[in-house]
C-alpha positions as CSV (number, residue, x, y, z in Angstrom):
1,M,20.7,28.2,9.9
2,T,18.2,25.3,10.7
3,S,18.5,22.5,8.1
4,I,15.6,20.4,7.2
5,G,15.8,17.3,5.3
6,I,13.3,15.2,3.1
7,T,12.6,11.2,2.9
8,G,9.7,10.1,1.3
9,H,8.0,7.9,-1.3
10,Q,8.1,8.6,-5.3
11,V,4.9,7.3,-6.4
12,A,1.6,8.5,-4.9
13,P,-1.8,10.4,-6.2
14,A,-1.5,13.7,-7.2
15,W,-3.5,15.1,-4.7
16,V,-1.0,13.7,-2.1
17,W,1.6,15.9,-3.8
18,E,-1.0,18.9,-3.3
19,A,-1.6,18.2,0.1
20,V,2.1,17.9,0.8
21,A,2.8,21.5,-1.2
22,D,-0.1,22.9,1.1
23,Q,1.7,21.7,4.5
24,L,5.5,22.3,3.8
25,P,5.4,26.1,3.9
26,Q,4.6,25.9,7.6
27,V,7.0,23.2,8.2
28,L,9.9,24.8,6.4
29,G,9.2,28.3,7.8
30,S,10.6,31.4,6.6
31,P,14.4,31.6,4.9
32,P,17.2,31.6,6.1
33,F,16.7,27.6,6.1
34,T,18.6,24.9,4.0
35,G,16.6,22.2,2.6
36,V,18.7,18.9,2.2
37,S,17.3,16.3,-0.6
38,S,18.7,13.4,-3.0
39,L,16.1,15.1,-5.7
40,A,14.8,11.6,-6.3
41,A,11.4,12.1,-8.1
42,G,8.4,12.2,-6.3
43,A,8.4,13.7,-2.4
44,D,12.3,14.8,-2.8
45,Q,11.5,16.8,-5.8
46,E,8.3,18.3,-4.8
47,F,9.9,19.1,-1.4
48,A,12.9,20.7,-3.2
49,D,11.0,22.8,-5.3
50,M,9.0,23.9,-2.3
51,V,12.3,25.1,-0.7
52,L,13.3,27.1,-3.6
53,T,10.2,28.9,-4.1
54,L,10.4,29.8,-0.3
55,G,13.7,31.1,-1.0
56,G,15.8,28.5,1.1
57,N,19.0,27.0,0.2
58,L,19.3,23.5,-1.5
59,C,21.9,21.1,-0.8
60,A,21.5,17.9,-2.6
61,V,23.3,14.7,-1.6
62,I,23.3,12.5,-4.9
63,P,23.6,8.9,-4.0
64,C,26.0,7.8,-7.0
65,H,27.8,8.7,-10.0
66,D,25.1,7.4,-12.3
67,Y,22.3,8.7,-10.5
68,V,20.7,10.5,-13.4
69,S,20.1,6.8,-15.3
70,S,17.7,6.1,-12.3
71,F,14.7,8.2,-13.5
72,E,12.2,6.3,-15.5
73,T,11.0,9.4,-17.2
74,A,12.4,12.3,-19.4
75,E,10.3,14.8,-17.4
76,Q,11.7,13.3,-13.8
77,R,15.5,13.7,-15.4
78,V,15.1,17.1,-16.4
79,H,13.4,18.2,-13.4
80,F,16.1,16.7,-11.4
81,E,19.1,18.6,-13.8
82,S,17.0,21.7,-13.1
83,L,17.0,21.6,-9.3
84,L,20.7,20.2,-9.4
85,A,21.6,23.4,-11.1
86,R,19.8,25.5,-8.8
87,A,21.5,23.8,-5.7
88,R,23.6,26.0,-3.6
89,S,25.7,22.7,-2.5
90,I,26.4,19.2,-4.0
91,E,27.7,16.2,-2.2
92,Q,27.9,13.1,-4.5
93,L,28.5,9.7,-2.7
94,D,31.0,7.5,-4.3
95,Y,29.0,4.9,-5.4
96,P,29.5,4.0,-9.2
97,E,25.6,3.1,-10.0
98,P,22.2,3.3,-8.6
99,S,21.7,0.7,-5.6
100,E,19.8,0.0,-2.8
101,D,23.4,0.7,-0.9
102,A,23.8,4.1,-2.4
103,Y,20.2,5.2,-1.6
104,H,20.5,3.9,2.0
105,A,23.7,5.7,2.6
106,A,22.0,8.9,0.8
107,G,19.2,8.5,3.2
108,H,21.6,8.5,6.3
109,R,23.5,11.5,4.8
110,V,20.6,13.5,4.2
111,V,19.3,12.8,7.9
112,D,23.2,13.5,9.3
113,L,23.0,16.9,7.6
114,S,19.7,17.5,8.9
115,D,18.4,19.1,12.4
116,K,14.8,17.9,11.4
117,V,13.4,15.5,8.9
118,V,10.3,15.7,6.9
119,A,8.8,12.3,5.9
120,V,6.0,12.1,3.4
121,W,5.4,8.4,4.2
122,D,2.1,6.1,4.4
123,G,3.7,4.8,7.7
124,R,4.6,1.2,5.8
125,P,7.7,-0.7,6.1
126,A,10.4,-0.1,3.4
127,N,10.1,-2.2,0.3
128,G,13.9,-2.2,-0.1
129,K,17.2,-1.3,1.9
130,G,17.2,2.7,1.9
131,G,13.5,3.2,1.8
132,T,11.6,5.5,3.5
133,A,10.7,3.6,6.6
134,D,14.4,2.9,7.2
135,I,15.7,6.4,6.9
136,V,12.7,7.4,9.5
137,G,14.0,4.6,12.1
138,Y,17.8,6.2,11.3
139,A,16.3,9.7,12.4
140,R,14.5,8.6,15.1
141,S,17.3,6.3,16.5
142,L,19.5,9.5,16.2
143,G,16.7,11.7,18.1
144,K,15.9,13.9,15.3
145,R,12.4,15.6,14.9
146,V,10.5,13.4,12.4
147,I,7.3,15.4,11.0
148,V,5.3,13.0,8.7
149,I,3.2,14.2,6.2
150,W,0.7,11.7,4.6
151,P,-3.2,12.7,4.1
152,T,-5.7,10.5,5.8
153,G,-7.0,8.1,3.4
154,A,-4.4,8.3,1.0
155,V,-3.1,4.8,-0.5
156,R,0.3,4.6,-2.6
C-alpha cells in the first residue's frame, strides 16, 4: 500500500486551500493508500480531510504529549481531535510539549513513514526549525518524491 506524507504551511489564503483540495485527489489516487500527517492546522488538516474523504487510511504522527495546546483556536482543536479519532494508527513522539525540536522530529517521522511527500509550500526557507522547507529538504535528501502544491501568485 502506498503511503503519502504531508508537510506544509499552516496559514494561507482560503483560495490556496481550495486549490490544494482540487489537486489532492489526483496526487492521492484511489484507495488503498495511507496518508501520513501530524494533523497541524492548515495543510496537514486539509490533507487529512481529503485522505478520509477519498477512503484512505490516516496515520497520525503526533509531535508531543501536549500537542493540543499548540492550536490557536477552538475550531482548530476540535478539527484536530475529530481527525485524530478517525486515524487508523497514531504514533506520539516522546516530547513533553510543543517545540521546534518536536515539530522537526515529527516532520522527519512523517517522511520516514511515506513513499512520497506532498508539500503545500511557497518555496521559501523555513521560519523555524522543522518548517516546511526543512522537511522538504529532508525528504529530498532521502530521494523521496516531493510533490509541491502552491498556486502561482499565492502569498502567505
